[in-house]
N, C-alpha and C positions, 0 to 999 in steps of 0.2 A: 548515844545515838549514834548510826552508822552517817558517815559522810556523804553519801549520798543523799541520806533523807534531811541532812542539814541544809544538802544545797538545793534540794528542792522545796525546802520552806524558805532559803532566802530569794530563790527567783519567784514565789509566789507574792511575796512580800514586796518586792520590788514592781510586780506586777499591779499589786494592790495599792499603792502608794501613789502609782503613776494614773491610774486608769480610773479610780472611783471620782466621781463627781466631776471628770475631764469636761463636761458639757458647762459646769457651773462656776469652776473655779480654775483660772482667773475668773472673773463673772462677766466678762466680754470679750470680744477679740479686740487684738490692737490693730492697726490699718495693715501693718505687713502680712498679718496672718489671713486676714479678710482678702488681701490681693492673692494670695496664695490659693486660697478656697474658691473662690471665685472663678479666677482662669482656670483652676481644674474642672470647675463646672460648666466652664464656657465651652473648653476642649472636648467635653464629655458630650455636650448637647449639639455643637457646633464644627468642631473639628479647628475653632478659630480662637484665638484669646480675644480678650476683651477690646483690642484696637481690631481686629477683624484680621489677623495675621493666621496665615495656616500653618499649624502645628510649628510653632517657631521653637527656635533653640534657646533663645534669649526672650524673655517677656519685659516688654518695654514698662509696663504696670504704670505706674504715675510717673514715669522718667529715671526712675532708681533702678531699674533694669533688674530682674531677677533670675537666677540658676534656675535650669529647667528641671532637675529631677524631682525636685519636693511634689511640684506643680504635678506634673504625670503620673507619680505613685499616687497622689492624694486623689485622684480618678476613680480608683477602687474604693474605698471607704464611701465617698459622695455617691457612687453608684450603689452601693449596698446600703447606706445609712441615711442618707439625703444630705443636702447641705446645709450642716450646721455645726458648732462650735468642736463637737466630738470628732465629726468625720476630718476636718481640718485638721486639729491636734493629733489625731490617731497615728501618723506615722512617726512623732516627735515620742510620744509613750512608748510605743513600741522600740523604737530605737534604745530609749534609755532601758529598757529590760534586756533586749539583746547585749548592749553594751555591760551590763552586768554579768551576762554569761562568759561575753567575749574575754572580760577582765581574769575571768577566772581562769580560762583555759591559757592566756596568754602566761598570768602567772605561774601555773603548772609548767609551762614551757620553759622558763627561764629561772625557776627555784626549787631547789629539792626539797624544802620545807612544806609537807605536805598540808600545814594549816595556813600559809601564807597565801595560798589562793582563796581559801575559804574566806579568811578575814578579809582581803583585797573586794572579794564581791560583797560581801555584808557592807561595809564602809560605804561601797559605791550604791547600792540600793539605798541608803538611806542619808546619803552625801547632799547637804543643802542645795549646792548650784545641780547638781545631778538632777534631783526629785522636781525642782523649780522650773528648770531647762525644758526638763521631759514634758511637762503639762502646757508648754506654751508650743504653737508650730514654729519651730526652730530649725532651720535649713542646717545650720552648724551641728544640732544634735544627731541628724540624718547623716552628715557627713564624717560625724565623731565615730558611728556605729561602723559605717562601711569602713572608715581606715583602721579600727580596731579588727574587723574580722579579717581585713585583707592583712594585716601584720601578722595574725594568729596563723593564716595559711603559707605566709611565706614563710614563718619560723620553723613550720612543718614542711619548707621547702618545696610547696605546691603554688606553682605558676599563677593559679586561679587568683590568688590574693593579689596580683598585678590590675585584675580586672574590678576588683573591689575597690583597688584605691584610684583606678581610672574612674569609676562612679561617684567616689567622694568629689572628687575635681570636678562633677556637672551638680552636685548638690550645693557645695558651697565656697567662695572665692579665696578666703582662707588656705585651703586645701592645696590650692594653685601655688600659695607660696610655700607651706610647712612641708607638703610630702615629696616634690623633688628634691628638697633639702636633707631630709630624712630617709632617704633612699641611699646613701652615701652610707651610713654605717650599717643598712641593712644589706648592702653590697658587700662588704667585708665579712659580715657575720654567715650569708648563706651562699654567697658564690654562686649567682643563678646563671645559667648557659647566658653565652651573648645573645642567641636569637632572641630569647625573652627580656632580656635587657632592651633591645635593639626595638623590640615590637612597643613595647611599653612608653619609650621615650618618645617613638614616633606618634602615638595614637597621643600622649599627652602632648606632645607639640600642636596637633591638632586640634584637641581640645582647647587649647590656649589660644590658636588664633581664632578657632570659630566663636569662642566667646569672649574674644576681647573689648566687644562694645558693653560687657558687663565691668569687665576689668579696668577700661578707662572710663568710665564713670564714676566706679571705686576712687579713682585718683582726686576726685574733686574732694575729698576727705582725708587725703594724706596730707603729711605737712608739706609736700614738696609743692602743694598747689593752694596752701590756704593764703589769703590776701593778706590777712591781718600778720601774720608770720614773714611774708615774703617782704610785705612795707616795713615792717621791723628792721629784717638784715638789712634791708637796701640803705634806710637812715642811719643803723649804725655803723655799717661800715663805710660810709660818706663821710661820718665823724672821724673815725679810727684813722681812715686814708690819709685827712686833713694833718692828722697830728705825726703818723708814722707809716709812710706808703708800704713800704718793704715789710713792715712785722705784719701790717693787715695783709699783704698778699700771701704771706707765710701762713699766720696765725687766724686770721679772719675773712679765711674764705667761705665759699658756700658749702665745701665738704666738711670742714670744721665746724661750721655753724649748725647745719642741718643735722650732722654727726652727733654733735652732743644732745641736741633735742631727741633724736632716737635712742640713745644711752639714759637720757633721764626718765623717757617713755618705759623703757624695755624696764628699769629698776622698778617703777610706778608697779608692774605686774608682781612684784615678789616683796611688795610694802605689806605691812599689817592690816593698813587699811585696806585694801584691795581683798587680801587673801582671807580676813577673819573679823573684821571689823563691820566693813559695809559691801564690798563688792565693788560694781563701778557706780558711777553718779546717774546713770540712767534708770526712772521709775519702774521701766518695764523690765530691767534686769535684775531685780534684787526684792528679797524679802527684807521689810524694815527692821532695822537693827540686827540684820545677820549678814555675815558675810559668806564667800563662797565655800568654805571651810569651818568645820568645827575648828574650834582654839586647840583642843585634845588633837586634831588630825593634823595640824601643822607641827605641832609640838614631836609627835613622832615620824614625821615625814622627816624633819631634823636628824632626828635620832637614825631614821633610815639610811637619811642619804651620809652622815658621817659614817657609819657600818660600812655604808658600799663603798666608799672613797679609800677606807682603809685595808679593803678587801682586795684579793685577786681575782673577785668573780670576773667569770670570762664575759658576762653581758654587761659590766660596767659602760663601756663606749655607748651601747643602745641608751640607758637610761640618760645617761649624761646630756647625749645629744639630744635625744628628747626634751628633756627639761629645758635644755640652754635654748631651743629652737621653736619652741612652742610659742613663748610671747612674740616672735616677729611680726607678725602679720598685724598684731594690736599696736606695736611701738612706733610703726611709721604714720598713725595714723594720729587728728587733733585731737581726738577725745578717748586716748588712753590713758589708763588702762581700759579696757573693754572687753565684758565678760565674755559677748558673743567670739568675738576673733581670738580669745586667747582658751577656746574650750578645749583644744589638743592637751591643754596643759592638765586638764583634769585628772585623767586615768594614771598617770605617772606619779603625780603627787600621792593619789589613793594608794597604788602600790607600794609607794617608796614608806608611808603610813603604816601598812601592813608589815612591812620589813621591821619597821621601828617596834610595832606591836609584838611582833616575834622574838625581838632582843630582850625584853621586859621578862624578868623572873618573879619580881615582887610589886607587891602593891596591887596587885590585879584587880580584887574588890574595889577597891577605891578609882581606879582606872576606868572599871566599867560603868561604877556610879556616874563619875565625871562626864563620861561620853553621853548616858542615856540621859543627864541634867542638860545638856546641850543639845540632843536631838528633842527634849521635851519644850526647851525653851523657843527651838525652831518652829517646831509643831505651834506653839501658841502663836508666836507672830504669823503664821502663814494662814493660818485657819481663823484669828479672830482681829488682827490690826492689818492685815495685807488688804482684805477685800475693801474696807473702809477707806484705806490711803490712796488706793489704786482707783479710786472712781475720778479723783482729778485728774488723771491720764488716759481713762479708758472710756469708752462710749457705754457706760452702763444704763443709763437712762435712755439714752436712745435706742438701745437694743430691747428693753422692755416695751417702749412705745409702739416700736415696729412690729415687735411680735405681736401687741396686742391688736393692732391694724389687720394684721395678716390673718388672725383669727376670726377678725369681724367681716372679713372678705372686703375690706373697704378698697373702692378703685378709684377714688377723687383724686383731685390735685394733693401732692405731698411736699409739703415745703421743711429744708433743714438747713440749719446754719452752718458756716463754717466750709468754704470754700476752699479756702487754702489749708486746711486739717484734714482734706482727704474725707470728708464728712458722706460722700457720694458711695463710697465703699458700702456702707452698712445697709442700706435699702437694699442694693445688689445681692447682699448676702442673707439678710435676716426675711425680706417679703418671700423669695427673691424675685428679680427682675429676670426675665427671659432673655439670654444671650444674645439671640437674633435682634430684637428690640433695643435692647442697650447699643449694640454695633452701628444701629441703622440711625437711631435718633440721637447718639451722644453729642454732646457739642463741649469741646474741650479749651480751658484757659491756655493761653499763651505761656511758654515757660518760663518761668522766674528766675532768680540769679544763680541758682542751684540746679537748674534743669528741669524742674519739677513741673506739670502739668497735672491739672485737675477738670474733671467733668464738672460740670454744673447746672447743665440741664439734659434729661432724657425720661422719654415714656411721660407717665405723669407725674413726675418727680421735679422740684428744682432747690437746689443749694443757692444760698442767699447770704449775703454779709450786710445788708440793710432789711429791717423787718419792714418797712415802707413797700417792700414788694411781695407781703403776703395779702391776698386777694380773701374775702371774706367766704368763699367758698371752697376754702382748703384746709387742711392740718396742717398746723405748726408744730415740727420736732424738732427738740433742742435739750442740750446735756441738762441734767439737773444741779 
């Protein structure tokens, strides 16, 4: 079979595993997906977000503030296919397919072995982290695709790559940390014209300043702002200071303490637990019983890394800095390791795994058998186990009940439980509620300790925490 035919098969495979059943698996939207979709719908209908802000650059949402690019991009599929799970997840799924293509072309530029790019694209097409994240509306997945396209263009010494990197910074906040740091080895590699570098740095600075409301809100999830960690540090430092003031100043200051926490979080990203056993701890981020990589991928990524370190490969600096910088955005947060914030790590490990596969000359049938055994297990866990387990953390029953009311053209009072679980988002998407009506009638809670707010009354819908508030002439909807 020719290389071109093989590539076409891989890309079709990547598209099939990402798009088939996208409207039904995962079985319902999480609240972040609902926010992205409804704000795109609201912009499409009124030019304003759910809070009535005209064409905002940052979306307040529930108070967690969303980056703008995914929302504005989602206007297109919502216009074409309506407001539904498929439309909201469309760009993430497409980003996953394009990333497979981009990894092929990046690998082709960086390696002379003609089989390595094909192997890398195939591995990414079926990687559990890549497939799972492509089937959920993750802004990080869009950012990753834009980063990869930008990297490919920059390696070809096309300044257009800087534009894609800037777009990635508008898609997800981790890019604001990773991309400017990764720019350093790229400068040494391609030696861009000074004017292009100045323009990129200037545009990046403007984006960072404009999106400061997003970045500053994200500080609430960093170790530097966590009340528990700050209190623990203060108490321990006070005790140490009473014993030895000088030693405490030198070895138990905030730089040493928080630096140690970052180091521990950073190393967790490379732990077997995160890479191959479980992924991170959030149920929205994992297939039950499956890590972010197949075990055999990590084995061969280690083989590839060792081979790279021993070689005099001219692109060694790019791979090593990519590998080392990718976990930083996750490492500074309280819930590290975090799959979404570490997503830039995915392609480099896949490419290293492809490099490792290219070094193996023996036991090829056994290796292929073990790989597809991994794939079969992950497939079973995703298709059979995941839909059942995820019901505890997704509004599966709520979705079905709302769609039934929509089919009946029901226009009476509706009650949902869960004010502080952002339950208001689901009738907005699944009925849907007209944006002008919502903007005019929404009543919001005061910000909680994390700064989050939630609508609890709008149109003919009320979100409640006490069932005594339900009247006899209304319909109560709650999770099953």
